[in-house]
C-alpha positions in Angstrom: -20.0 -4.6 -1.3 -16.4 -4.0 -0.2 -14.8 -4.1 3.3 -12.3 -2.1 4.6 -10.0 -3.1 7.4 -8.6 -0.2 9.1 -7.4 1.7 12.2 -9.2 4.6 13.0 -5.9 6.6 14.1 -3.7 5.5 11.1 -3.2 8.2 8.9 -2.8 6.1 5.3 -6.4 4.2 6.2 -8.1 7.7 6.8 -6.9 8.8 3.4 -8.0 5.5 1.9 -11.1 6.1 3.0 -11.1 9.7 2.1 -10.3 8.4 -1.4 -13.5 5.8 -1.5 -16.0 8.5 -0.3 -14.6 10.8 -2.6 -15.5 8.2 -5.3 -19.0 7.5 -4.3 -17.8 4.4 -3.5 -19.8 2.3 -0.8 -18.0 -0.2 1.8 -18.5 -1.7 5.3 -15.5 -0.7 7.5 -14.0 -3.0 10.6 -11.6 -1.8 13.1 -8.8 -3.8 12.4 -7.3 -3.8 16.0 -10.3 -5.1 17.5 -11.9 -7.4 15.2 -8.8 -8.8 12.6 -8.9 -10.8 9.7 -9.5 -14.8 10.1 -6.8 -16.7 9.3 -9.1 -18.2 5.9 -9.5 -14.3 5.0 -6.8 -13.6 5.2 -5.6 -16.6 3.0 -8.3 -15.1 0.3 -6.5 -12.0 0.4 -3.1 -13.2 -0.2 -4.5 -15.4 -3.2 -6.4 -12.5 -4.5 -3.7 -9.6 -4.5 -1.0 -11.8 -5.5 1.5 -11.0 -2.7 3.6 -12.6 -0.7 2.8 -13.2 2.4 5.4 -10.6 3.5 3.2 -7.7 2.0 0.6 -8.6 4.7 2.6 -7.3 7.4 2.9 -4.2 9.0 6.5 -3.7 8.6 6.8 -0.3 11.1 4.4 -1.1 13.5 5.7 -2.1 17.0 3.8 -5.3 17.0 6.4 -6.7 14.3 9.2 -5.3 16.1 8.4 -6.9 19.2 7.6 -10.3 17.6 10.8 -10.0 16.1 9.1 -10.5 12.8 11.8 -9.5 10.3 14.3 -12.5 11.6 11.9 -15.0 12.5 9.4 -14.7 9.3 11.2 -16.5 6.5 11.3 -19.2 9.1 7.2 -19.3 9.3 5.4 -21.7 7.2 2.2 -19.7 5.3 0.5 -20.8 8.0 2.2 -19.7 10.8 2.4 -16.6 9.7 -1.9 -16.1 8.9 -1.9 -17.2 12.2 0.2 -14.9 13.7 -1.7 -11.8 11.7 -5.0 -13.1 12.6 -3.9 -13.2 16.1 -3.2 -9.4 16.1 -4.4 -6.5 14.2 -1.7 -4.4 14.5 0.3 -6.4 12.8 -1.6 -6.8 9.6 -0.8 -4.0 7.0 -3.1 -1.8 6.3 -6.0 -0.6 4.9 -7.3 -3.9 4.0 -9.8 -3.5 1.2 -11.8 -7.0 0.2 -14.0 -7.2 -2.5 -15.4 -10.3 -3.8 -13.1 -10.5 -6.6 -10.0 -8.9 -5.6 -7.9 -7.8 -2.4 -5.7 -4.7 -2.3 -3.5 -4.2 0.9 -2.0 0.0 2.1 -3.2 2.3 -0.2 -1.8 3.4 -3.1 -4.3 5.9 -5.0 -3.0 4.3 -8.4 -3.8 0.8 -7.6 -7.1 2.1 -6.1 -7.6 4.1 -9.5 -7.3 1.0 -11.6 -9.0 -1.4 -9.2 -12.3 1.5 -9.5 -11.5 3.5 -11.8 -14.6 4.4 -14.1 -16.9 2.5 -12.0 -16.7 5.0 -9.2 -19.2 7.6 -9.1 -18.8 10.9 -10.9 -16.3 9.4 -13.3 -16.5 10.8 -16.5 -17.5 7.8 -19.5 -18.4 5.6 -17.2 
């Protein structure tokens, strides 16, 4: 089962959820602001996504700006960065999609198609 951490007011999150719905992909929704992912879960995302830690930060958000993370992030250890992310769901890039074998950060239709491609319901040749 997939888990999608999202923010209901975020248009990018809504687009990702619409894409999943349109492709018949079942998932569990978790509001990233009221229930942010744990440091351990974010560490798994980091490992599975093969992304640098900076990719997990919502760089356009108020929490990022107010926390001065643009300047602070290069000096933070991975553990400190993961702890900061886990303490404030608005700091995390969203949506955050977690599957048993992969993690996707943000919404990019091409990445979703590559991840779910022919396994999506309604796809021809599956």
